C-alpha positions in Angstrom: -23.5 -11.9 4.8 -22.6 -10.6 8.3 -19.5 -9.0 9.6 -17.5 -11.6 11.5 -15.8 -10.7 14.8 -13.7 -12.6 17.3 -13.4 -12.1 21.0 -10.0 -10.9 22.1 -8.7 -10.7 25.7 -6.9 -7.3 26.3 -6.0 -5.0 29.1 -8.7 -2.6 29.9 -7.4 0.9 28.8 -8.8 2.5 31.9 -7.5 -0.1 34.4 -4.5 -2.1 33.1 -4.8 -4.5 36.0 -8.1 -5.8 34.5 -8.4 -7.7 31.3 -11.6 -7.7 29.3 -12.9 -9.4 26.2 -13.3 -7.0 23.2 -14.9 -7.8 19.8 -12.4 -7.5 17.0 -13.7 -7.3 13.5 -12.2 -9.7 11.0 -11.6 -9.5 7.3 -12.4 -12.7 5.5 -10.8 -13.9 2.3 -8.9 -11.7 -0.2 -9.3 -8.0 -0.6 -11.7 -6.8 -3.2 -9.7 -5.3 -6.1 -10.4 -2.6 -8.7 -11.5 -5.2 -11.2 -14.1 -6.7 -8.9 -15.5 -3.2 -8.0 -15.5 -2.3 -11.8 -17.5 -5.5 -12.6 -20.0 -4.7 -9.9 -20.4 -1.2 -11.1 -20.8 -2.4 -14.7 -23.6 -4.7 -13.7 -25.5 -1.6 -12.3 -24.9 0.8 -15.1 -24.7 1.1 -18.9 -20.9 1.6 -18.8 -18.4 -1.1 -19.8 -15.9 -2.5 -17.3 -13.1 -0.8 -19.4 -14.9 2.5 -19.2 -15.2 2.2 -15.4 -11.6 1.2 -15.0 -10.5 4.2 -17.1 -12.6 6.5 -14.9 -11.2 5.1 -11.7 -7.7 5.4 -13.0 -8.3 9.0 -14.1 -10.0 9.8 -10.8 -6.9 8.6 -8.7 -4.6 10.7 -10.9 -6.7 13.8 -10.6 -7.2 13.4 -6.9 -3.5 13.0 -6.3 -2.7 16.0 -8.4 -5.2 18.1 -6.4 -3.9 16.8 -3.1 -0.3 17.5 -4.1 -1.2 21.0 -5.1 -2.4 21.6 -1.5 -6.2 21.1 -1.9 -8.5 18.7 -0.1 -10.8 16.6 -2.3 -14.4 16.4 -1.3 -16.4 13.7 -3.1 -20.1 14.4 -2.3 -21.9 11.6 -0.5 -18.5 9.8 -0.1 -16.0 11.8 1.9 -13.1 14.1 2.0 -9.4 13.2 1.2 -6.7 15.4 2.6 -3.0 15.3 3.4 -1.4 15.2 6.9 2.2 15.1 7.9 4.4 13.6 10.7 6.8 16.3 11.7 9.7 17.0 14.1 9.5 20.2 16.1 12.2 22.9 16.1 13.1 25.2 19.0 13.3 28.3 16.8 11.1 29.4 13.9 14.1 29.7 11.5 15.0 26.0 12.1 11.5 24.9 11.1 11.9 23.8 7.5 10.6 21.2 5.1 13.3 18.9 6.4 11.2 18.6 9.6 8.5 16.8 7.6 9.2 13.0 8.1 6.2 11.4 6.5 3.0 12.4 4.6 -0.2 10.5 4.7 -3.5 10.7 2.8 -6.5 10.9 5.2 -10.0 10.0 4.5 -13.0 11.3 6.4 -16.2 9.5 5.3 -19.4 11.6 4.8 -22.3 10.7 7.0 -24.0 9.0 4.1 -21.4 6.2 4.0 -20.4 6.1 7.6 -21.5 2.9 9.3 -24.6 3.2 11.4 -25.4 0.6 14.1 -29.0 1.8 14.4 -29.9 1.8 10.7 -33.3 0.2 9.9 -32.9 0.0 6.1 -32.1 -3.6 5.1 -29.3 -2.5 2.7 -27.6 -0.4 5.4 -28.1 -2.6 8.4 -24.9 -4.0 9.9 -25.2 -7.6 11.2 -22.4 -9.1 13.3 -21.7 -12.8 14.0 -19.2 -14.3 16.4 -16.4 -16.2 14.8 -17.3 -19.4 16.7 -20.9 -19.2 15.4 -19.7 -18.5 11.9 -17.3 -21.5 12.0 -20.1 -23.8 13.3 -22.5 -22.6 10.5 -19.7 -23.1 7.9 -19.0 -26.7 9.2 -22.7 -27.5 9.1 -23.1 -26.2 5.6 -20.0 -28.3 4.5 -21.4 -31.4 6.2 -24.8 -30.8 4.6 -23.1 -30.8 1.2 -21.4 -34.1 2.1 -24.8 -35.7 3.1 -26.3 -34.9 -0.3 -26.9 -38.2 -2.1 -26.6 -36.4 -5.5 -23.2 -35.0 -4.6 -20.4 -36.9 -6.4 -17.7 -34.6 -4.9 -17.4 -36.5 -1.6 -14.6 -38.9 -0.7 -14.9 -42.6 0.3 -15.4 -41.9 4.0 -18.7 -40.2 3.2 -17.9 -36.9 4.9 -17.9 -34.8 1.6 -14.3 -33.6 2.2 -15.1 -31.9 5.5 -11.8 -33.1 6.9 -10.1 -30.4 4.8 -11.7 -27.6 6.9 -9.2 -25.9 9.2 -10.7 -24.4 12.3 -8.4 -21.4 13.1 -9.7 -21.3 16.7 -8.3 -24.8 17.4 
């Protein structure tokens, strides 16, 4: 499966009087949740899904504990988690207190081993991109191919295999 993008018209950041088309990556479908990840991990290991869910839950707890105790968390071949804060400045040092901290975020900096690489030649690491219009056309064609199958009993009376239910978001 490829990464789908759409073309978005926006102002050029360097020259606001010009507008350019920029590719914008899209997320398709629902987010993958912890259960899905645990199932995929289970299929590649000798651990049960319950064992993996327990490890993931304990990992999050231990990571938060370390972060809240002032440490960064470096997971080898994955990345580094750390805290950062949005703050308000004070004119004098004595006025700079914890009350000046308005929000705290968890940052993630991926290691080079998981960072996307546009020039990768390994099949498993190669990123492929497809334009939204091309993706929708291929999806329509695959849906119409299913409707043309003479063994397919899922079609409706007009013979289009239910293709009318497809909603084209670009229309």
